[in-house]
TORDREN-322899 format. One line per 10 residues: number of its first residue (from 1); their letters; for each residue y, x, z of C-alpha. Coordinates in steps of 0.25 Angstrom, whole numbers, plus 5000, padded with zeros to 4 digits. Example, Ala and Ser with C-alpha at 12.3 -4.5 7.8 and 13.67 -1.06 7.14 Angstrom:
2
1) as) 4982/5049/5031; 4996/5055/5029
# end
This chain:
336
1) mlilggvqee) 5600/5850/5333; 5595/5863/5338; 5603/5868/5350; 5602/5882/5353; 5604/5888/5367; 5603/5903/5369; 5597/5907/5356; 5602/5920/5350; 5610/5924/5338; 5599/5931/5330
11) dreevrelnk) 5591/5918/5330; 5601/5910/5322; 5595/5913/5309; 5581/5908/5314; 5587/5895/5319; 5593/5893/5306; 5580/5895/5299; 5574/5886/5309; 5584/5875/5305; 5580/5877/5290
21) tckrdhtavg) 5566/5876/5293; 5568/5863/5301; 5576/5857/5290; 5565/5860/5280; 5555/5853/5289; 5563/5841/5290; 5570/5839/5277; 5569/5825/5272; 5560/5822/5260; 5568/5822/5247
31) tteesspkkv) 5579/5829/5241; 5590/5818/5239; 5594/5816/5253; 5605/5826/5258; 5604/5830/5273; 5616/5828/5282; 5623/5840/5287; 5623/5834/5301; 5609/5829/5302; 5596/5833/5296
41) kaspgvaenv) 5587/5821/5292; 5574/5821/5299; 5561/5819/5292; 5552/5807/5296; 5546/5809/5310; 5557/5819/5314; 5564/5816/5327; 5579/5814/5325; 5591/5815/5334; 5584/5827/5341
51) sisveyaksg) 5591/5839/5346; 5583/5852/5345; 5587/5863/5354; 5582/5877/5357; 5583/5885/5370; 5576/5894/5380; 5569/5886/5390; 5576/5887/5403; 5564/5885/5412; 5549/5883/5410
61) rstckgcses) 5549/5868/5413; 5550/5863/5399; 5537/5859/5391; 5535/5860/5376; 5533/5847/5370; 5524/5853/5359; 5514/5860/5368; 5517/5855/5382; 5518/5869/5387; 5530/5874/5396
71) iaagalrlga) 5541/5881/5389; 5543/5894/5396; 5557/5897/5402; 5565/5905/5392; 5556/5901/5380; 5563/5896/5368; 5561/5881/5366; 5565/5870/5357; 5570/5856/5362; 5571/5843/5355
81) sirdprgfds) 5581/5834/5362; 5583/5819/5359; 5592/5809/5366; 5584/5800/5376; 5589/5785/5376; 5591/5787/5391; 5602/5796/5388; 5597/5810/5389; 5591/5821/5380; 5576/5822/5380
91) tkwyhiacfp) 5571/5836/5375; 5558/5841/5371; 5555/5856/5372; 5546/5864/5363; 5541/5878/5362; 5546/5884/5349; 5532/5883/5342; 5530/5869/5347; 5543/5863/5341; 5539/5851/5332
101) sstypafpve) 5549/5854/5321; 5544/5843/5312; 5548/5833/5323; 5563/5836/5324; 5574/5837/5314; 5580/5849/5308; 5593/5854/5314; 5605/5859/5306; 5608/5873/5311; 5623/5871/5309
111) nlkgfdsien) 5623/5861/5320; 5615/5869/5331; 5622/5868/5344; 5624/5881/5350; 5620/5889/5337; 5634/5896/5336; 5633/5901/5351; 5619/5907/5350; 5623/5921/5349; 5630/5920/5363
121) ckrdgnvtdq) 5617/5918/5369; 5612/5932/5364; 5619/5939/5375; 5611/5932/5386; 5597/5936/5382; 5590/5949/5383; 5582/5956/5372; 5569/5950/5376; 5574/5936/5376; 5580/5939/5362
131) lneqnlkkev) 5567/5944/5357; 5559/5932/5362; 5569/5922/5357; 5569/5928/5343; 5554/5926/5343; 5555/5912/5348; 5565/5909/5337; 5556/5914/5327; 5545/5904/5333; 5555/5893/5331
141) vhsmedskgt) 5557/5896/5316; 5542/5898/5314; 5539/5884/5321; 5549/5877/5313; 5545/5882/5300; 5532/5875/5301; 5533/5863/5310; 5518/5859/5306; 5514/5872/5313; 5520/5868/5326
151) gnniegvkml) 5507/5862/5332; 5500/5875/5329; 5509/5883/5338; 5507/5874/5350; 5495/5881/5355; 5502/5895/5354; 5514/5889/5362; 5505/5883/5373; 5497/5896/5375; 5510/5904/5375
161) agdkragpvi) 5517/5895/5385; 5505/5895/5394; 5504/5910/5393; 5519/5913/5395; 5521/5903/5407; 5511/5908/5417; 5498/5915/5412; 5503/5930/5411; 5510/5930/5424; 5500/5924/5433
171) pfsvsdikqn) 5489/5934/5437; 5476/5927/5441; 5464/5932/5449; 5452/5924/5455; 5455/5931/5468; 5469/5924/5468; 5462/5911/5470; 5463/5905/5484; 5457/5894/5492; 5470/5890/5499
181) ykdatlpahw) 5484/5887/5494; 5493/5895/5505; 5490/5888/5518; 5483/5875/5512; 5468/5875/5510; 5461/5869/5498; 5448/5862/5495; 5437/5871/5491; 5438/5867/5476; 5453/5870/5475
191) kvfntvifre) 5458/5884/5474; 5472/5891/5473; 5477/5901/5463; 5492/5906/5465; 5500/5892/5467; 5489/5884/5460; 5478/5876/5467; 5466/5873/5458; 5454/5865/5458; 5441/5873/5456
201) qddglqssak) 5433/5869/5444; 5424/5857/5446; 5410/5855/5440; 5412/5849/5426; 5425/5855/5424; 5424/5864/5412; 5433/5874/5406; 5438/5869/5392; 5447/5872/5381; 5452/5858/5382
211) iaafdfdgcl) 5461/5855/5394; 5467/5842/5398; 5477/5845/5409; 5485/5835/5418; 5495/5834/5429; 5490/5827/5441; 5502/5819/5448; 5507/5809/5438; 5498/5812/5427; 5484/5809/5433
221) aktsvrivga) 5487/5804/5446; 5498/5796/5453; 5503/5804/5465; 5515/5805/5474; 5522/5817/5479; 5526/5809/5492; 5512/5805/5496; 5502/5816/5500; 5487/5814/5500; 5474/5816/5492
231) dkwsllyesi) 5473/5801/5490; 5487/5798/5486; 5485/5797/5471; 5480/5788/5460; 5476/5789/5446; 5488/5788/5437; 5480/5780/5427; 5466/5774/5429; 5462/5779/5415; 5464/5794/5419
241) peklqilynd) 5449/5796/5424; 5444/5791/5410; 5454/5800/5402; 5450/5812/5410; 5436/5810/5408; 5438/5808/5393; 5445/5822/5393; 5434/5828/5401; 5423/5823/5392; 5431/5828/5380
251) gyklviftne) 5430/5843/5386; 5443/5844/5392; 5445/5851/5405; 5454/5843/5414; 5465/5850/5422; 5476/5845/5431; 5488/5854/5433; 5497/5849/5444; 5509/5854/5452; 5509/5852/5467
261) snierwnkkr) 5521/5860/5473; 5519/5853/5487; 5508/5862/5490; 5517/5874/5489; 5529/5867/5495; 5523/5860/5507; 5522/5872/5516; 5518/5863/5528; 5510/5853/5521; 5503/5861/5510
271) qqavdskigr) 5489/5857/5514; 5493/5843/5513; 5499/5845/5499; 5486/5852/5495; 5477/5842/5500; 5485/5831/5494; 5485/5837/5480; 5471/5842/5480; 5466/5830/5486; 5472/5821/5475
281) ldkfiervkv) 5467/5830/5464; 5453/5830/5469; 5453/5815/5471; 5458/5813/5457; 5447/5822/5451; 5437/5814/5459; 5443/5801/5453; 5443/5805/5439; 5429/5811/5440; 5432/5823/5430
291) piqvfiacgl) 5433/5837/5433; 5447/5842/5433; 5453/5856/5435; 5466/5856/5444; 5478/5865/5446; 5489/5863/5456; 5502/5871/5455; 5507/5872/5469; 5519/5881/5466; 5534/5877/5465
301) gkgktfpddp) 5543/5876/5454; 5554/5886/5452; 5564/5886/5464; 5576/5895/5468; 5567/5904/5476; 5554/5904/5469; 5549/5904/5454; 5542/5893/5447; 5527/5893/5450; 5520/5897/5437
311) frkpntgmww) 5509/5887/5439; 5518/5875/5442; 5519/5865/5430; 5526/5866/5420; 5522/5880/5421; 5509/5883/5415; 5502/5892/5426; 5492/5881/5429; 5488/5880/5415; 5487/5895/5413
321) lmrehfnsgv) 5478/5896/5426; 5469/5885/5420; 5469/5891/5406; 5467/5905/5410; 5458/5905/5422; 5452/5891/5425; 5446/5888/5411; 5435/5898/5411; 5441/5906/5399; 5441/5894/5390
331) tvdmdk) 5453/5894/5381; 5461/5881/5382; 5463/5874/5368; 5478/5871/5369; 5476/5861/5357; 5467/5852/5366
# end
């Protein structure tokens, strides 16, 4: 079932066209079997009992399951929901161009929940929203018309998401790079840009079109927010050094993107928070014996009195910073 929330009247025909296209994609082989008016038979390999929804993202915290990039607030997104055995609905969100139409069943337009009330939403939007929406709806139809072409759209969506999220709105200048983070001093090989602390490039760390990026806490290392100290960590898996070495030997640049809001939040213990985080990362790199580029987002998430920090994950500011200014001009190959 396709659930529409906040889509305008002029797009109804495009939704109907989308419905027709999905039906063509998922029609069972053979002409002797009649389809039920209540349920469209799914082709082999197509997920059943799934509810497909379309809406505008309420925040920038959802991640596209197709390209793994954040879905910007206000962007049109498609969701595939299935009932989890534990009693709640599990939803996977997609950019329009990333939606794998061949994976999900066709939907009867007559049964669309909220379809009859779409026109009421028109009064709530402005002209800009309507124009953007109309273009996005066309993308829905185009994407569904050729499910095999979905993969070809992923790179464009990734680059679009990266550019829209942070790149164009964050001015960058080498003169803005500092040695200290507010009142906290850093080791000589660490520097600051805006609310990001980054590790200067080591010998052996080469810019590359191939990027292997990781979180730190809970991904590469076991840590605890309750315990402070440069030595208070351990490898999450003993095989991590070997795996990182393989990636490095294969030409990947290894990058760590990690959040650490305690550095911003601990006004009276900021130096302690800095020493703990940076110390752990330095010791981790010593342990795995491969050069790694590191970016630490120190800013806070959105609050009542302050905006969301553009560098803090899931925002893509750190990725933009690395891609645009700390990869020696080498274009990143999003397929790798």
